[in-house]
C-alpha positions, -999 to 999 in steps of 0.1 A, spaced: 220 -239 582 212 -202 576 220 -179 605 197 -151 615 209 -116 609 215 -97 641 210 -61 651 240 -53 673 239 -21 693 272 -8 707 273 16 736 295 46 743 331 39 732 347 71 746 381 67 730 386 31 743 400 15 711 414 -16 729 380 -24 743 364 -18 709 389 -41 691 383 -69 717 346 -65 715 345 -67 677 366 -98 678 343 -114 703 311 -104 685 325 -113 650 299 -93 630 288 -111 599 280 -94 566 242 -97 572 244 -81 607 234 -45 613 258 -26 635 243 3 654 267 25 673 250 47 698 274 77 699 301 92 721 330 78 702 355 104 716 366 120 748 378 107 782 395 75 769 430 75 755 425 69 718 397 89 703 416 92 670 420 54 668 383 48 675 373 72 647 396 55 623 382 21 631 346 34 627 354 50 594 367 16 582 335 -1 595 313 24 577 320 7 545 298 -21 557 263 -21 540 244 -22 573 264 3 594 246 29 615 264 55 636 244 78 658 255 111 672 262 115 709 265 147 730 303 144 730 304 141 693 281 172 690 304 190 715 334 184 694 316 196 662 304 227 680 339 233 694 352 236 659 331 266 652 325 283 685 351 293 711 327 289 740 321 253 730 358 248 726 365 261 761 338 240 777 349 209 757 383 213 774 367 216 808 372 192 836 355 158 831 343 164 796 373 148 779 382 171 750 418 174 763 422 136 760 408 137 725 433 163 714 461 144 731 453 113 710 460 135 679 492 149 695 476 184 692 465 214 712 438 226 688 414 212 662 433 223 631 451 190 628 420 168 628 418 150 594 390 160 571 379 124 570 372 125 607 352 157 605 332 142 576 324 111 597 314 132 627 292 154 605 275 123 590 263 109 623 226 102 625 203 116 653 184 84 656 176 50 640 144 30 639 135 -6 631 103 -26 632 106 -33 669 133 -9 682 142 27 686 178 38 689 190 71 703 221 82 721 205 95 753 167 92 757 133 102 742 99 117 748 76 87 745 48 109 731 67 120 700 79 103 669 117 102 665 118 129 639 101 153 663 124 147 692 144 177 705 182 177 708 177 179 745 160 145 745 182 129 718 216 139 732 214 151 768 186 136 789 189 105 811 177 71 802 156 70 833 136 100 820 124 81 789 87 73 790 73 43 771 70 51 735 36 54 720 47 30 692 53 2 717 88 -1 704 117 -6 729 143 21 732 180 12 730 203 40 742 236 49 759 247 81 776 236 73 811 267 56 825 262 24 845 291 23 869 284 -13 879 291 -24 843 256 -38 838 231 -24 814 200 -7 828 168 -25 817 137 -4 823 115 -27 802 105 0 777 142 11 775 176 -5 778 207 16 784 240 0 774 265 27 784 286 6 809 314 31 814 341 17 792 364 46 799 361 44 837 374 9 842 341 -7 832 330 -25 801 321 -16 765 288 -33 757 272 -48 726 236 -60 728 220 -83 703 187 -66 706 165 -94 693 181 -121 713 188 -99 744 223 -114 744 251 -92 757 288 -91 747 313 -70 767 350 -61 766 373 -38 785 405 -19 780 425 -48 793 412 -70 765 391 -91 788 357 -102 775 325 -117 788 291 -126 773 257 -141 782 220 -135 782 211 -100 794 189 -115 821 219 -133 836 238 -100 840 208 -84 857 204 -111 884 
């Protein structure tokens, strides 16, 4: 029996390679599935380097989509501007943890392949029924007209229903309870992997949720069951 291709959205990884490994093992992506990573691969967690290496390997898949998050943008800007570098190392941002994962104190040792991957990240992705951004969107504008403020920095709760009628799938707005935020017109799946929570993967068509944490624990079920 032929299995239906899935669109699998994965929330903010934030350097949590153990959670990512456990999640991918649980989800077991098939060749026909589309993987959509929603950004913020680095900072805060212990293994940003390992996360980028895993994603570079996954990028060889035919249906691989990696969006840019505000932390990924922060690191890129830190490469070129000292003020961004200083803020990236600031309390709570997580740049120091990223450098530690490379055993470095500056960005000079970051492999070219990692920079190339970061520079290649998309600002958004769109399918027949869904819109994907890192942070949020202005519901009155098409994706190509969204500002960086909306795409990378705004909160999920600020997103208004999109004029297309499509559902927004996003990350960025951390859900400390480990459960995605379902607003009807938008679903946020940043469930704070780095803070003792869960890394989430949502089968967006089936509304089926997979989660894993840094201890390698996993859980799964219908999104509605988690929201009860």
